[in-house]
NUPA-758776 format. One record per atom (N, C-alpha, C, O): residue number from 1; x, y, z. Coordinates in Angstrom, 3 decimals, decimal comma, always signed. Layout:
<recs>
REC_seq_px_py_pz
REC_NUM_X_Y_Z
...
</recs>
This chain:
<recs>
REC_seq_px_py_pz
REC_1_-2,479_-3,635_+9,409
REC_1_-1,479_-2,608_+9,173
REC_1_-0,836_-2,800_+7,816
REC_1_-0,741_-3,921_+7,317
REC_2_-0,394_-1,704_+7,219
REC_2_+0,381_-1,718_+5,995
REC_2_+1,667_-0,977_+6,265
REC_2_+1,671_+0,040_+6,959
REC_3_+2,762_-1,479_+5,722
REC_3_+4,038_-0,804_+5,899
REC_3_+4,400_-0,081_+4,612
REC_3_+3,989_-0,483_+3,524
REC_4_+5,168_+0,983_+4,747
REC_4_+5,688_+1,671_+3,577
REC_4_+7,039_+1,068_+3,194
REC_4_+7,716_+1,574_+2,300
REC_5_+7,425_+0,001_+3,863
REC_5_+8,674_-0,699_+3,577
REC_5_+8,351_-2,075_+3,028
REC_5_+7,201_-2,368_+2,700
REC_6_+9,371_-2,920_+2,929
REC_6_+9,181_-4,284_+2,477
REC_6_+9,319_-5,219_+3,666
REC_6_+10,115_-6,157_+3,626
REC_7_+8,559_-4,978_+4,717
REC_7_+8,613_-5,777_+5,930
REC_7_+7,460_-6,765_+5,950
REC_7_+6,360_-6,463_+5,486
REC_8_+7,720_-7,945_+6,489
REC_8_+6,677_-8,952_+6,604
REC_8_+5,725_-8,569_+7,726
REC_8_+6,152_-8,143_+8,799
REC_9_+4,440_-8,722_+7,469
REC_9_+3,408_-8,435_+8,458
REC_9_+2,539_-9,677_+8,573
REC_9_+2,143_-10,253_+7,559
REC_10_+2,242_-10,091_+9,786
REC_10_+1,374_-11,249_+10,002
REC_10_+0,064_-11,020_+9,274
REC_10_-0,613_-10,023_+9,526
REC_11_-0,303_-11,910_+8,387
REC_11_-1,499_-11,765_+7,565
REC_11_-2,589_-12,672_+8,114
REC_11_-2,894_-13,712_+7,530
REC_12_-3,170_-12,276_+9,231
REC_12_-4,151_-13,090_+9,936
REC_12_-5,555_-12,677_+9,509
REC_12_-6,016_-11,592_+9,865
REC_13_-6,226_-13,515_+8,764
REC_13_-7,570_-13,196_+8,283
REC_13_-8,610_-13,243_+9,396
REC_13_-9,742_-12,803_+9,195
REC_14_-8,252_-13,765_+10,563
REC_14_-9,173_-13,832_+11,685
REC_14_-9,191_-12,529_+12,494
REC_14_-10,069_-12,328_+13,333
REC_15_-8,231_-11,657_+12,241
REC_15_-8,136_-10,412_+12,998
REC_15_-9,363_-9,548_+12,749
REC_15_-9,763_-9,341_+11,604
REC_16_-9,943_-9,057_+13,798
REC_16_-11,104_-8,183_+13,718
REC_16_-10,662_-6,739_+13,936
REC_16_-9,684_-6,504_+14,645
REC_17_-11,355_-5,766_+13,346
REC_17_-11,005_-4,367_+13,588
REC_17_-11,067_-4,062_+15,080
REC_17_-11,927_-4,576_+15,794
REC_18_-10,147_-3,221_+15,542
REC_18_-10,170_-2,868_+16,964
REC_18_-10,996_-1,612_+17,226
REC_18_-11,241_-1,257_+18,379
REC_19_-11,425_-0,941_+16,162
REC_19_-12,312_+0,207_+16,317
REC_19_-12,947_+0,524_+14,964
REC_19_-12,520_+0,018_+13,926
REC_20_-13,945_+1,345_+14,999
REC_20_-14,628_+1,780_+13,789
REC_20_-14,610_+3,292_+13,747
REC_20_-14,707_+3,953_+14,780
REC_21_-14,484_+3,844_+12,532
REC_21_-14,397_+5,290_+12,352
REC_21_-15,666_+5,783_+11,667
REC_21_-16,107_+5,215_+10,667
REC_22_-16,232_+6,821_+12,205
REC_22_-17,354_+7,490_+11,555
REC_22_-16,908_+8,921_+11,277
REC_22_-16,871_+9,759_+12,178
REC_23_-16,574_+9,186_+10,028
REC_23_-16,066_+10,493_+9,643
REC_23_-16,580_+10,804_+8,236
REC_23_-16,511_+9,939_+7,363
REC_24_-17,087_+12,000_+7,993
REC_24_-17,685_+12,289_+6,682
REC_24_-16,720_+12,156_+5,509
REC_24_-17,155_+11,825_+4,406
REC_25_-15,428_+12,402_+5,708
REC_25_-14,471_+12,310_+4,614
REC_25_-13,937_+10,894_+4,408
REC_25_-13,350_+10,606_+3,365
REC_26_-14,129_+10,013_+5,378
REC_26_-13,579_+8,664_+5,291
REC_26_-14,627_+7,581_+5,102
REC_26_-14,268_+6,408_+4,992
REC_27_-15,902_+7,925_+5,061
REC_27_-16,950_+6,904_+5,029
REC_27_-17,043_+6,155_+3,697
REC_27_-17,631_+5,074_+3,659
REC_28_-16,491_+6,681_+2,617
REC_28_-16,586_+6,000_+1,327
REC_28_-15,506_+4,939_+1,108
REC_28_-15,512_+4,265_+0,078
REC_29_-14,588_+4,781_+2,048
REC_29_-13,490_+3,832_+1,895
REC_29_-13,839_+2,494_+2,532
REC_29_-14,636_+2,421_+3,467
REC_30_-13,228_+1,441_+2,008
REC_30_-13,466_+0,104_+2,555
REC_30_-12,821_-0,050_+3,923
REC_30_-13,421_-0,616_+4,836
REC_31_-11,602_+0,451_+4,066
REC_31_-10,919_+0,394_+5,352
REC_31_-10,028_+1,622_+5,522
REC_31_-9,601_+2,242_+4,548
REC_32_-9,762_+1,953_+6,768
REC_32_-8,810_+3,002_+7,111
REC_32_-7,784_+2,358_+8,038
REC_32_-8,144_+1,767_+9,056
REC_33_-6,499_+2,476_+7,679
REC_33_-5,424_+1,865_+8,457
REC_33_-4,329_+2,892_+8,697
REC_33_-4,293_+3,948_+8,064
REC_34_-3,439_+2,564_+9,621
REC_34_-2,258_+3,373_+9,865
REC_34_-1,116_+2,857_+8,997
REC_34_-0,910_+1,648_+8,890
REC_35_-0,387_+3,758_+8,390
REC_35_+0,802_+3,394_+7,622
REC_35_+2,017_+3,457_+8,536
REC_35_+2,066_+4,267_+9,462
REC_36_+2,994_+2,600_+8,271
REC_36_+4,230_+2,655_+9,044
REC_36_+5,409_+2,540_+8,095
REC_36_+5,270_+2,020_+6,988
REC_37_+6,552_+3,015_+8,515
REC_37_+7,763_+2,923_+7,710
REC_37_+8,138_+4,246_+7,067
REC_37_+7,424_+5,240_+7,194
REC_38_+9,272_+4,242_+6,372
REC_38_+9,839_+5,463_+5,807
REC_38_+9,937_+5,476_+4,282
REC_38_+10,320_+6,498_+3,712
REC_39_+9,605_+4,382_+3,607
REC_39_+9,862_+4,319_+2,169
REC_39_+8,922_+5,187_+1,328
REC_39_+9,196_+5,416_+0,150
REC_40_+7,832_+5,669_+1,901
REC_40_+6,916_+6,560_+1,170
REC_40_+6,828_+7,932_+1,843
REC_40_+5,850_+8,656_+1,653
REC_41_+7,837_+8,286_+2,619
REC_41_+7,790_+9,468_+3,493
REC_41_+7,543_+10,794_+2,775
REC_41_+7,052_+11,739_+3,392
REC_42_+7,870_+10,884_+1,491
REC_42_+7,569_+12,126_+0,762
REC_42_+6,066_+12,324_+0,585
REC_42_+5,599_+13,452_+0,428
REC_43_+5,312_+11,226_+0,610
REC_43_+3,871_+11,290_+0,371
REC_43_+3,044_+10,866_+1,576
REC_43_+2,020_+11,478_+1,884
REC_44_+3,492_+9,820_+2,253
REC_44_+2,766_+9,257_+3,392
REC_44_+3,754_+9,098_+4,540
REC_44_+4,737_+8,366_+4,428
REC_45_+3,489_+9,780_+5,628
REC_45_+4,386_+9,741_+6,788
REC_45_+4,060_+8,551_+7,682
REC_45_+2,936_+8,049_+7,686
REC_46_+5,061_+8,109_+8,439
REC_46_+4,878_+7,055_+9,428
REC_46_+3,776_+7,481_+10,409
REC_46_+3,851_+8,560_+10,998
REC_47_+2,763_+6,641_+10,579
REC_47_+1,666_+6,942_+11,495
REC_47_+0,454_+7,580_+10,844
REC_47_-0,583_+7,715_+11,493
REC_48_+0,551_+7,978_+9,575
REC_48_-0,605_+8,574_+8,901
REC_48_-1,735_+7,558_+8,759
REC_48_-1,491_+6,359_+8,622
REC_49_-2,961_+8,045_+8,793
REC_49_-4,123_+7,204_+8,511
REC_49_-4,386_+7,289_+7,013
REC_49_-4,413_+8,377_+6,439
REC_50_-4,581_+6,122_+6,381
REC_50_-4,862_+6,113_+4,945
REC_50_-6,195_+5,428_+4,687
REC_50_-6,512_+4,403_+5,291
REC_51_-6,962_+6,006_+3,789
REC_51_-8,243_+5,439_+3,373
REC_51_-8,034_+4,588_+2,131
REC_51_-7,486_+5,058_+1,134
REC_52_-8,477_+3,325_+2,192
REC_52_-8,252_+2,370_+1,112
REC_52_-9,547_+1,898_+0,484
REC_52_-10,536_+1,660_+1,177
REC_53_-9,534_+1,765_-0,829
REC_53_-10,665_+1,228_-1,586
REC_53_-10,190_-0,015_-2,319
REC_53_-9,257_+0,060_-3,118
REC_54_-10,818_-1,156_-2,061
REC_54_-10,408_-2,428_-2,671
REC_54_-10,626_-2,384_-4,189
REC_54_-11,678_-1,956_-4,664
REC_55_-9,616_-2,833_-4,938
REC_55_-9,706_-2,933_-6,393
REC_55_-9,997_-4,400_-6,714
REC_55_-9,106_-5,247_-6,644
REC_56_-11,223_-4,686_-7,058
REC_56_-11,666_-6,064_-7,276
REC_56_-11,041_-6,657_-8,545
REC_56_-10,585_-7,800_-8,533
REC_57_-11,019_-5,901_-9,617
REC_57_-10,584_-6,426_-10,917
REC_57_-9,184_-5,963_-11,310
REC_57_-8,927_-5,722_-12,490
REC_58_-8,278_-5,835_-10,347
REC_58_-6,928_-5,344_-10,623
REC_58_-6,164_-6,230_-11,605
REC_58_-5,259_-5,748_-12,285
REC_59_-6,509_-7,507_-11,691
REC_59_-5,823_-8,409_-12,616
REC_59_-6,085_-7,983_-14,061
REC_59_-5,210_-8,105_-14,918
REC_60_-7,297_-7,481_-14,328
REC_60_-7,666_-7,078_-15,688
REC_60_-7,118_-5,700_-16,051
REC_60_-6,667_-5,485_-17,176
REC_61_-7,157_-4,763_-15,095
REC_61_-6,673_-3,411_-15,382
REC_61_-6,433_-2,664_-14,075
REC_61_-7,221_-2,750_-13,134
REC_62_-5,325_-1,930_-14,045
REC_62_-5,026_-1,057_-12,913
REC_62_-4,277_+0,162_-13,463
REC_62_-3,295_-0,002_-14,186
REC_63_-4,718_+1,370_-13,137
REC_63_-4,006_+2,555_-13,613
REC_63_-2,581_+2,608_-13,044
REC_63_-2,385_+2,480_-11,836
REC_64_-1,620_+2,792_-13,899
REC_64_-0,221_+2,853_-13,482
REC_64_+0,106_+4,221_-12,879
REC_64_-0,538_+5,226_-13,179
REC_65_+1,126_+4,224_-12,020
REC_65_+1,613_+5,475_-11,449
REC_65_+0,845_+5,963_-10,238
REC_65_+1,089_+7,070_-9,758
REC_66_-0,074_+5,162_-9,738
REC_66_-0,882_+5,530_-8,579
REC_66_-0,359_+4,815_-7,337
REC_66_+0,413_+3,862_-7,440
REC_67_-0,785_+5,281_-6,159
REC_67_-0,364_+4,678_-4,901
REC_67_-1,365_+3,599_-4,498
REC_67_-2,574_+3,828_-4,476
REC_68_-0,837_+2,418_-4,180
REC_68_-1,670_+1,287_-3,811
REC_68_-1,147_+0,613_-2,545
REC_68_+0,045_+0,672_-2,246
REC_69_-2,041_-0,017_-1,816
REC_69_-1,689_-0,901_-0,713
REC_69_-1,810_-2,312_-1,271
REC_69_-2,856_-2,691_-1,799
REC_70_-0,744_-3,083_-1,154
REC_70_-0,644_-4,391_-1,788
REC_70_-0,519_-5,468_-0,714
REC_70_+0,270_-5,332_+0,220
REC_71_-1,294_-6,526_-0,852
REC_71_-1,204_-7,682_+0,041
REC_71_-0,661_-8,841_-0,785
REC_71_-1,213_-9,186_-1,830
REC_72_+0,444_-9,446_-0,296
REC_72_+1,068_-10,536_-1,049
REC_72_+0,815_-11,889_-0,385
REC_72_+0,408_-11,970_+0,774
REC_73_+1,065_-12,927_-1,144
REC_73_+0,893_-14,294_-0,647
REC_73_+1,880_-14,652_+0,454
REC_73_+1,611_-15,550_+1,252
REC_74_+3,019_-13,965_+0,510
REC_74_+4,030_-14,292_+1,516
REC_74_+4,053_-13,290_+2,672
REC_74_+5,110_-12,968_+3,215
REC_75_+2,868_-12,810_+3,032
REC_75_+2,663_-12,011_+4,254
REC_75_+3,250_-10,609_+4,239
REC_75_+3,612_-10,087_+5,293
REC_76_+3,352_-9,987_+3,073
REC_76_+3,740_-8,583_+3,019
REC_76_+2,492_-7,745_+2,767
REC_76_+1,630_-8,114_+1,970
REC_77_+2,413_-6,632_+3,449
REC_77_+1,388_-5,616_+3,186
REC_77_+2,140_-4,303_+3,071
REC_77_+2,663_-3,785_+4,058
REC_78_+2,191_-3,773_+1,864
REC_78_+3,023_-2,599_+1,637
REC_78_+2,301_-1,549_+0,807
REC_78_+1,367_-1,843_+0,061
REC_79_+2,763_-0,328_+0,961
REC_79_+2,225_+0,806_+0,226
REC_79_+3,290_+1,234_-0,772
REC_79_+4,409_+1,576_-0,390
REC_80_+2,936_+1,213_-2,053
REC_80_+3,888_+1,549_-3,121
REC_80_+3,150_+2,170_-4,299
REC_80_+1,934_+2,045_-4,436
REC_81_+3,913_+2,834_-5,131
REC_81_+3,414_+3,253_-6,440
REC_81_+3,642_+2,078_-7,378
REC_81_+4,738_+1,518_-7,421
REC_82_+2,610_+1,701_-8,130
REC_82_+2,731_+0,599_-9,077
REC_82_+2,913_+1,170_-10,477
REC_82_+2,154_+2,031_-10,921
REC_83_+3,955_+0,660_-11,172
REC_83_+4,179_+1,005_-12,570
REC_83_+4,381_-0,282_-13,371
REC_83_+4,423_-1,379_-12,813
REC_84_+4,503_-0,125_-14,677
REC_84_+4,676_-1,269_-15,569
REC_84_+5,913_-2,068_-15,172
REC_84_+6,958_-1,504_-14,850
REC_85_+5,775_-3,381_-15,200
REC_85_+6,879_-4,258_-14,852
REC_85_+7,800_-4,530_-16,025
REC_85_+7,536_-4,108_-17,151
REC_86_+8,865_-5,228_-15,751
REC_86_+9,821_-5,597_-16,792
REC_86_+9,232_-6,612_-17,761
REC_86_+9,686_-6,724_-18,900
REC_87_+8,206_-7,364_-17,304
REC_87_+7,495_-8,312_-18,165
REC_87_+5,994_-8,068_-17,996
REC_87_+5,578_-7,276_-17,150
REC_88_+5,198_-8,746_-18,796
REC_88_+3,737_-8,642_-18,672
REC_88_+3,224_-9,333_-17,420
REC_88_+2,073_-9,134_-17,032
REC_89_+4,066_-10,144_-16,782
REC_89_+3,668_-10,891_-15,592
REC_89_+4,143_-10,231_-14,301
REC_89_+4,069_-10,837_-13,232
REC_90_+4,635_-8,987_-14,392
REC_90_+5,149_-8,320_-13,190
REC_90_+4,778_-6,842_-13,171
REC_90_+4,406_-6,257_-14,188
REC_91_+4,891_-6,262_-11,987
REC_91_+4,784_-4,819_-11,784
REC_91_+6,106_-4,336_-11,194
REC_91_+6,855_-5,111_-10,600
REC_92_+6,377_-3,056_-11,367
REC_92_+7,489_-2,421_-10,668
REC_92_+6,897_-1,634_-9,510
REC_92_+5,954_-0,864_-9,696
REC_93_+7,448_-1,824_-8,314
REC_93_+7,001_-1,115_-7,118
REC_93_+7,989_+0,019_-6,840
REC_93_+9,193_-0,203_-6,716
REC_94_+7,454_+1,231_-6,745
REC_94_+8,265_+2,433_-6,563
REC_94_+8,009_+3,011_-5,175
REC_94_+6,862_+3,141_-4,747
REC_95_+9,081_+3,353_-4,485
REC_95_+9,001_+4,029_-3,188
REC_95_+9,245_+5,520_-3,381
REC_95_+9,805_+5,935_-4,396
REC_96_+8,830_+6,319_-2,414
REC_96_+9,075_+7,759_-2,415
REC_96_+9,604_+8,183_-1,044
REC_96_+8,926_+8,906_-0,313
REC_97_+10,818_+7,734_-0,692
REC_97_+11,393_+8,108_+0,609
REC_97_+11,947_+9,538_+0,549
REC_97_+11,982_+10,157_-0,514
REC_98_+12,369_+10,037_+1,684
REC_98_+13,050_+11,323_+1,712
REC_98_+14,360_+11,182_+0,943
REC_98_+14,863_+10,072_+0,767
REC_99_+14,910_+12,300_+0,489
REC_99_+16,144_+12,261_-0,306
REC_99_+17,287_+11,566_+0,420
REC_99_+18,100_+10,895_-0,216
REC_100_+17,363_+11,713_+1,720
REC_100_+18,458_+11,102_+2,476
REC_100_+18,359_+9,576_+2,540
REC_100_+19,342_+8,909_+2,863
REC_101_+17,187_+9,017_+2,235
REC_101_+17,003_+7,556_+2,314
REC_101_+16,705_+6,915_+0,955
REC_101_+16,386_+5,728_+0,894
REC_102_+16,804_+7,686_-0,134
REC_102_+16,378_+7,150_-1,430
REC_102_+17,192_+5,953_-1,904
REC_102_+16,672_+5,131_-2,658
REC_103_+18,455_+5,824_-1,487
REC_103_+19,257_+4,667_-1,880
REC_103_+18,858_+3,392_-1,143
REC_103_+19,202_+2,291_-1,573
REC_104_+18,134_+3,538_-0,040
REC_104_+17,695_+2,375_+0,739
REC_104_+16,465_+1,688_+0,144
REC_104_+16,154_+0,552_+0,505
REC_105_+15,766_+2,369_-0,762
REC_105_+14,498_+1,848_-1,284
REC_105_+14,460_+1,898_-2,811
REC_105_+13,726_+2,706_-3,381
REC_106_+15,241_+1,046_-3,481
REC_106_+15,233_+1,041_-4,953
REC_106_+13,937_+0,419_-5,477
REC_106_+13,250_-0,293_-4,746
REC_107_+13,602_+0,687_-6,745
REC_107_+12,441_+0,022_-7,349
REC_107_+12,620_-1,492_-7,309
REC_107_+13,733_-2,004_-7,432
REC_108_+11,509_-2,194_-7,135
REC_108_+11,551_-3,657_-7,088
REC_108_+10,465_-4,241_-7,972
REC_108_+9,406_-3,642_-8,158
REC_109_+10,742_-5,419_-8,516
REC_109_+9,778_-6,147_-9,330
REC_109_+8,971_-7,084_-8,434
REC_109_+9,490_-7,652_-7,473
REC_110_+7,690_-7,232_-8,772
REC_110_+6,860_-8,229_-8,098
REC_110_+6,048_-8,952_-9,165
REC_110_+5,432_-8,326_-10,027
REC_111_+6,057_-10,273_-9,092
REC_111_+5,237_-11,055_-10,012
REC_111_+3,772_-10,889_-9,639
REC_111_+3,417_-10,933_-8,461
REC_112_+2,934_-10,702_-10,630
REC_112_+1,505_-10,500_-10,379
REC_112_+0,882_-11,685_-9,656
REC_112_-0,057_-11,511_-8,880
REC_113_+1,392_-12,888_-9,901
REC_113_+0,804_-14,061_-9,252
REC_113_+1,148_-14,151_-7,764
REC_113_+0,637_-15,036_-7,078
REC_114_+1,993_-13,270_-7,253
REC_114_+2,313_-13,223_-5,825
REC_114_+1,381_-12,289_-5,055
REC_114_+1,459_-12,204_-3,829
REC_115_+0,507_-11,596_-5,767
REC_115_-0,379_-10,607_-5,151
REC_115_-1,731_-11,232_-4,835
REC_115_-2,362_-11,841_-5,699
REC_116_-2,172_-11,074_-3,582
REC_116_-3,504_-11,526_-3,171
REC_116_-4,561_-10,465_-3,446
REC_116_-5,623_-10,761_-3,993
REC_117_-4,261_-9,224_-3,062
REC_117_-5,227_-8,149_-3,279
REC_117_-4,519_-6,800_-3,338
REC_117_-3,399_-6,629_-2,856
REC_118_-5,223_-5,851_-3,952
REC_118_-4,707_-4,487_-4,090
REC_118_-5,808_-3,514_-3,691
REC_118_-6,973_-3,678_-4,054
REC_119_-5,408_-2,501_-2,936
REC_119_-6,299_-1,426_-2,526
REC_119_-5,738_-0,104_-3,055
REC_119_-4,530_+0,128_-2,992
REC_120_-6,595_+0,743_-3,565
REC_120_-6,173_+2,093_-3,987
REC_120_-6,106_+2,980_-2,764
REC_120_-7,063_+3,043_-1,991
REC_121_-4,985_+3,671_-2,575
REC_121_-4,882_+4,645_-1,487
REC_121_-5,610_+5,900_-1,962
REC_121_-5,150_+6,593_-2,870
REC_122_-6,744_+6,179_-1,339
REC_122_-7,611_+7,285_-1,742
REC_122_-7,455_+8,520_-0,877
REC_122_-7,763_+9,628_-1,315
REC_123_-6,978_+8,342_+0,348
REC_123_-6,872_+9,469_+1,275
REC_123_-5,735_+9,235_+2,236
REC_123_-5,365_+8,099_+2,534
REC_124_-5,187_+10,334_+2,715
REC_124_-4,123_+10,250_+3,720
REC_124_-4,332_+11,395_+4,702
REC_124_-4,427_+12,556_+4,304
REC_125_-4,402_+11,064_+5,971
REC_125_-4,567_+12,073_+7,014
REC_125_-3,346_+12,025_+7,917
REC_125_-3,062_+11,001_+8,538
REC_126_-2,630_+13,133_+7,985
REC_126_-1,456_+13,201_+8,849
REC_126_-1,898_+13,323_+10,298
REC_126_-2,678_+14,207_+10,654
REC_127_-1,392_+12,432_+11,119
REC_127_-1,745_+12,451_+12,530
REC_127_-0,560_+12,964_+13,336
REC_127_+0,570_+12,518_+13,139
REC_128_-0,811_+13,876_+14,220
REC_128_+0,272_+14,485_+15,021
REC_128_+0,567_+13,660_+16,242
REC_128_+1,444_+14,016_+17,030
</recs>
Protein backbone atom coordinates (compact mmCIF):
# COMPACT_ATOMS: atom_id res chain seq x y z
CA UNK A 1 0.00 0.00 0.00
CA UNK A 2 0.96 3.62 -0.54
CA UNK A 3 -0.49 6.49 1.44
CA UNK A 4 -1.18 9.98 0.19
CA UNK A 5 -0.14 11.17 3.65
CA UNK A 6 3.07 10.95 5.65
CA UNK A 7 2.07 7.81 7.56
CA UNK A 8 4.40 4.94 8.34
CA UNK A 9 3.59 1.72 6.52
CA UNK A 10 5.12 -1.65 7.39
CA UNK A 11 7.72 -2.21 4.68
CA UNK A 12 7.78 -6.01 4.58
CA UNK A 13 9.71 -7.30 1.58
CA UNK A 14 8.36 -10.80 2.24
CA UNK A 15 4.78 -9.74 1.50
CA UNK A 16 3.37 -11.43 -1.58
CA UNK A 17 0.65 -9.93 -3.79
CA UNK A 18 -2.81 -11.01 -2.69
CA UNK A 19 -4.15 -10.96 -6.25
CA UNK A 20 -3.13 -10.34 -9.83
CA UNK A 21 -4.82 -8.02 -12.32
CA UNK A 22 -5.24 -8.73 -16.00
CA UNK A 23 -6.50 -5.57 -17.65
CA UNK A 24 -5.53 -4.12 -21.05
CA UNK A 25 -4.96 -0.60 -19.68
CA UNK A 26 -2.94 -1.72 -16.64
CA UNK A 27 -0.70 -4.46 -18.07
CA UNK A 28 2.25 -2.14 -18.82
CA UNK A 29 2.75 -1.18 -15.16
CA UNK A 30 5.05 -2.90 -12.69
CA UNK A 31 2.45 -2.88 -9.92
CA UNK A 32 -1.08 -1.66 -9.25
CA UNK A 33 -1.89 -0.63 -5.67
CA UNK A 34 -4.63 1.14 -3.76
CA UNK A 35 -3.91 4.67 -2.56
CA UNK A 36 -5.08 5.81 0.85
CA UNK A 37 -5.23 9.16 2.61
CA UNK A 38 -6.34 12.69 1.78
CA UNK A 39 -3.17 14.65 0.97
CA UNK A 40 -3.49 14.09 -2.81
CA UNK A 41 -7.31 14.21 -2.94
CA UNK A 42 -7.44 16.76 -5.78
CA UNK A 43 -5.72 14.21 -8.04
CA UNK A 44 -5.93 10.80 -6.37
CA UNK A 45 -8.84 9.87 -4.12
CA UNK A 46 -8.69 7.56 -1.11
CA UNK A 47 -9.19 4.01 -2.43
CA UNK A 48 -8.19 4.72 -6.04
CA UNK A 49 -6.13 2.10 -7.86
CA UNK A 50 -2.87 3.51 -9.21
CA UNK A 51 -0.58 2.00 -11.82
CA UNK A 52 3.11 2.36 -10.97
CA UNK A 53 6.24 2.06 -13.10
CA UNK A 54 9.55 1.65 -11.23
CA UNK A 55 12.15 4.34 -11.99
CA UNK A 56 15.46 2.48 -11.89
CA UNK A 57 17.81 5.43 -12.42
CA UNK A 58 15.99 8.10 -10.38
CA UNK A 59 19.25 9.05 -8.65
CA UNK A 60 20.68 10.25 -11.98
CA UNK A 61 17.58 12.02 -13.31
CA UNK A 62 13.89 12.38 -12.51
CA UNK A 63 11.47 14.80 -14.20
CA UNK A 64 10.29 17.39 -11.68
CA UNK A 65 6.65 18.25 -11.10
CA UNK A 66 5.34 14.72 -11.68
CA UNK A 67 3.47 12.40 -9.30
CA UNK A 68 5.55 9.62 -7.78
CA UNK A 69 5.16 6.83 -5.23
CA UNK A 70 8.16 7.00 -2.91
CA UNK A 71 9.51 4.28 -0.62
CA UNK A 72 11.77 5.52 2.19
CA UNK A 73 14.30 3.81 4.43
CA UNK A 74 12.18 4.54 7.51
CA UNK A 75 9.07 2.66 6.36
CA UNK A 76 7.11 5.40 4.59
CA UNK A 77 5.38 4.74 1.29
CA UNK A 78 3.80 7.91 0.02
CA UNK A 79 2.40 9.48 -3.11
CA UNK A 80 3.63 13.03 -3.77
CA UNK A 81 4.63 15.45 -6.47
CA UNK A 82 8.42 15.75 -6.48
CA UNK A 83 10.04 19.13 -7.15
CA UNK A 84 13.51 20.60 -6.72
CA UNK A 85 14.72 20.57 -3.13
CA UNK A 86 16.27 23.34 -1.10
CA UNK A 87 19.67 21.69 -1.70
CA UNK A 88 21.11 19.36 -4.34
CA UNK A 89 20.78 16.53 -1.80
CA UNK A 90 17.02 16.89 -1.28
CA UNK A 91 13.64 16.98 -3.00
CA UNK A 92 10.55 18.94 -2.05
CA UNK A 93 7.43 16.78 -1.69
CA UNK A 94 4.19 18.53 -2.65
CA UNK A 95 0.68 17.42 -1.68
CA UNK A 96 -2.56 18.29 -3.49
CA UNK A 97 -5.29 18.03 -0.83
CA UNK A 98 -8.73 19.58 -1.10
CA UNK A 99 -8.83 23.31 -0.32
CA UNK A 100 -10.31 22.68 3.12
CA UNK A 101 -7.28 20.54 4.11
CA UNK A 102 -4.43 22.39 2.37
CA UNK A 103 -3.00 23.75 5.64
CA UNK A 104 -2.65 20.20 6.98
CA UNK A 105 -0.22 19.15 4.22
CA UNK A 106 2.56 21.73 3.69
CA UNK A 107 5.49 21.02 1.34
CA UNK A 108 8.21 18.95 2.98
CA UNK A 109 11.88 18.31 2.28
CA UNK A 110 13.28 14.80 1.97
CA UNK A 111 16.95 13.94 1.70
CA UNK A 112 17.65 11.84 -1.38
CA UNK A 113 19.68 9.38 0.68
CA UNK A 114 16.52 8.49 2.66
CA UNK A 115 14.80 7.15 -0.48
CA UNK A 116 14.92 3.44 -1.30
CA UNK A 117 12.92 3.53 -4.52
CA UNK A 118 10.65 5.70 -6.64
CA UNK A 119 7.77 4.69 -8.89
CA UNK A 120 6.12 6.96 -11.47
CA UNK A 121 2.35 7.13 -11.02
CA UNK A 122 1.21 6.37 -14.58
CA UNK A 123 -2.49 5.70 -14.09
CA UNK A 124 -5.27 6.26 -11.62
CA UNK A 125 -8.62 4.48 -11.64
CA UNK A 126 -11.34 5.81 -9.37
CA UNK A 127 -13.09 2.97 -7.61
CA UNK A 128 -16.65 3.45 -6.36
